C-alpha positions as CSV (number, residue, x, y, z in Angstrom):
1,M,-7.4,-44.8,33.3
2,S,-3.7,-43.8,31.8
3,G,-1.7,-44.3,29.5
4,H,-2.3,-44.7,26.0
5,V,-4.5,-46.4,23.5
6,V,-3.1,-47.9,20.0
7,A,-6.0,-48.6,17.6
8,L,-5.5,-50.2,14.4
9,L,-7.4,-49.3,11.2
10,R,-8.4,-52.1,9.4
11,G,-8.2,-52.0,5.5
12,M,-6.5,-48.4,5.5
13,N,-4.8,-47.6,2.2
14,I,-7.1,-50.4,0.3
15,G,-9.6,-49.5,-2.5
16,G,-10.3,-45.7,-2.0
17,N,-9.1,-46.0,1.8
18,R,-7.0,-43.2,1.7
19,F,-6.6,-40.2,3.5
20,P,-3.7,-38.3,5.0
21,M,-2.4,-39.4,8.4
22,A,-2.4,-35.6,9.3
23,D,-5.8,-35.0,8.7
24,L,-6.7,-38.4,10.6
25,R,-4.4,-36.5,13.5
26,A,-6.3,-33.1,13.5
27,A,-9.9,-35.1,13.2
28,L,-9.1,-37.0,16.4
29,A,-7.9,-33.5,18.4
30,D,-10.8,-31.8,16.9
31,A,-13.0,-34.7,18.7
32,G,-11.2,-34.5,22.1
33,F,-8.7,-37.3,21.7
34,A,-5.6,-36.4,23.7
35,E,-2.0,-36.4,22.0
36,P,-3.1,-38.3,18.6
37,R,-0.3,-39.7,16.8
38,T,0.4,-41.7,13.6
39,L,2.9,-44.4,12.8
40,L,3.3,-45.1,8.8
41,A,0.3,-44.2,6.5
42,S,-1.3,-47.4,7.3
43,G,-3.9,-46.5,10.3
44,N,-1.9,-46.9,13.4
45,V,-3.0,-44.4,16.0
46,V,-1.4,-43.6,19.6
47,V,-3.3,-41.9,21.4
48,R,-4.0,-41.0,25.4
49,A,-6.5,-43.2,27.0
50,P,-9.2,-43.6,27.3
51,A,-10.1,-44.1,23.9
52,E,-12.6,-46.7,22.5
53,A,-12.9,-48.1,18.8
54,Q,-16.7,-47.2,17.9
55,D,-15.4,-43.4,19.0
56,I,-12.4,-43.8,16.8
57,E,-14.9,-45.2,14.2
58,R,-17.5,-42.5,14.0
59,V,-14.0,-40.0,13.9
60,I,-13.0,-41.5,10.9
61,L,-16.6,-41.6,9.4
62,D,-17.9,-38.3,9.8
63,A,-14.6,-36.6,8.7
64,F,-13.7,-39.0,6.0
65,G,-16.9,-40.7,4.9
66,L,-15.1,-44.1,5.4
67,A,-16.2,-47.1,7.6
68,L,-13.3,-48.5,8.7
69,P,-13.3,-51.0,11.7
70,V,-11.1,-50.3,14.5
71,I,-9.1,-52.6,16.9
72,T,-7.5,-51.1,20.0
73,R,-5.1,-52.1,22.7
74,T,-3.8,-50.6,25.5
75,G,-0.1,-49.9,25.2
76,A,0.0,-52.2,28.2
77,E,-1.5,-55.0,26.3
78,L,0.4,-54.2,23.0
79,A,3.5,-54.7,24.6
80,A,2.7,-58.3,26.1
81,V,1.1,-59.0,22.7
82,A,4.7,-58.3,21.4
83,A,6.6,-59.8,24.3
84,G,4.7,-62.8,24.6
85,S,5.0,-64.3,20.4
86,P,5.7,-67.9,20.5
87,F,8.0,-67.5,17.5
88,A,10.2,-65.3,19.1
89,Q,13.2,-67.8,19.0
90,I,12.5,-68.4,15.3
91,A,11.4,-65.2,13.6
92,T,14.5,-63.2,12.2
93,D,13.0,-61.2,10.2
94,G,10.6,-58.8,11.7
95,A,9.2,-57.5,8.5
96,K,8.3,-61.4,7.9
97,H,6.5,-61.9,11.9
98,F,3.1,-60.7,11.8
99,V,0.6,-60.4,14.3
100,A,-3.3,-60.9,13.3
101,F,-5.7,-58.5,15.9
102,A,-9.3,-59.3,16.4
103,A,-11.8,-57.0,18.5
104,E,-12.9,-60.3,20.7
105,E,-11.0,-63.7,21.4
106,I,-10.6,-65.9,18.4
107,D,-12.2,-69.1,18.0
108,P,-9.6,-71.6,17.6
109,E,-12.5,-74.5,15.8
110,E,-12.3,-71.3,13.2
111,L,-8.6,-72.3,12.5
112,T,-9.3,-76.1,12.3
113,R,-8.9,-75.8,9.2
114,L,-5.1,-75.2,9.2
115,E,-4.4,-78.2,11.6
116,G,-2.6,-81.0,10.0
117,Q,-1.3,-79.6,6.9
118,D,2.1,-79.1,6.4
119,W,2.7,-75.1,5.7
120,A,6.6,-76.2,5.6
121,E,8.6,-73.3,7.9
122,E,5.6,-71.4,8.2
123,R,4.2,-71.2,11.5
124,W,0.7,-69.7,13.0
125,A,-0.4,-69.8,17.2
126,V,-3.5,-68.3,18.5
127,R,-3.5,-66.4,21.7
128,G,-6.4,-64.6,22.9
129,R,-7.5,-62.0,20.6
130,E,-4.2,-62.7,18.5
131,L,-3.3,-64.8,15.3
132,Y,0.6,-65.3,15.4
133,L,2.2,-65.7,11.9
134,W,5.7,-66.8,11.3
135,L,6.1,-65.8,6.9
136,P,9.9,-66.7,6.4
137,G,9.0,-66.2,2.8
138,G,6.9,-63.4,3.1
139,M,2.8,-62.4,3.2
140,G,2.4,-62.0,-0.2
141,R,3.3,-65.4,-1.5
142,S,2.4,-67.6,1.6
143,P,0.1,-70.6,0.8
144,L,-0.8,-70.1,5.1
145,A,-1.7,-66.3,4.7
146,A,-4.0,-67.4,1.6
147,S,-5.4,-70.1,3.5
148,L,-6.5,-67.3,6.0
149,A,-7.9,-65.4,3.8
150,K,-10.5,-67.7,2.0
151,P,-12.3,-68.1,3.9
152,P,-11.8,-65.0,6.3
153,L,-11.8,-65.5,9.8
154,G,-14.9,-65.3,11.5
155,Q,-14.6,-61.6,12.6
156,A,-12.8,-58.1,11.5
157,T,-8.8,-58.7,11.9
158,T,-6.1,-56.3,11.4
159,V,-2.5,-57.7,10.5
160,R,0.8,-55.7,11.4
161,N,4.3,-57.2,11.2
162,M,6.3,-56.9,14.7
163,N,8.5,-53.7,13.2
164,T,5.3,-52.0,13.1
165,V,4.0,-53.4,16.3
166,T,7.4,-52.9,18.1
167,K,7.5,-49.4,17.4
168,L,3.9,-49.0,18.6
169,V,4.5,-50.5,21.7
170,E,7.6,-47.3,22.2
171,M,5.3,-45.1,21.3
172,A,2.1,-46.1,23.8
173,T,4.5,-46.9,26.5
């Protein structure tokens, strides 16, 4: 298998879940991952394929003592996520256009509580393992984001804005 794999760490920079990205790159390289690169300090890693989430999780646990869930996508999969946003025509700010990545396909039944509610200009849509969000007022004050957090989706997810997704696609393709 050729190409790159993008690893998205869940829970990075929350609570005590912090460590330098240079240390993560070094730990991954020492564990045999080829060409580890990071973006920002929020747990975005690109490595040469093949790479499995559980192997990266094991490196993080061994090197930093943290059990952080990792969600992976190939470079091609991530490019398809970016290109497939149902909000591409209305999302005018990549910092307010989000994707929640799940390890498994998202069960639409988990989100029925969102249907039929007035979210004003906010929008959401599920596409496979991704939940797309357009939050024109930002994540911090978003009623939709708050509703998604409590109760959370039934599986581990991690969220990135479209600016970050686009940069990761550039690194991984």
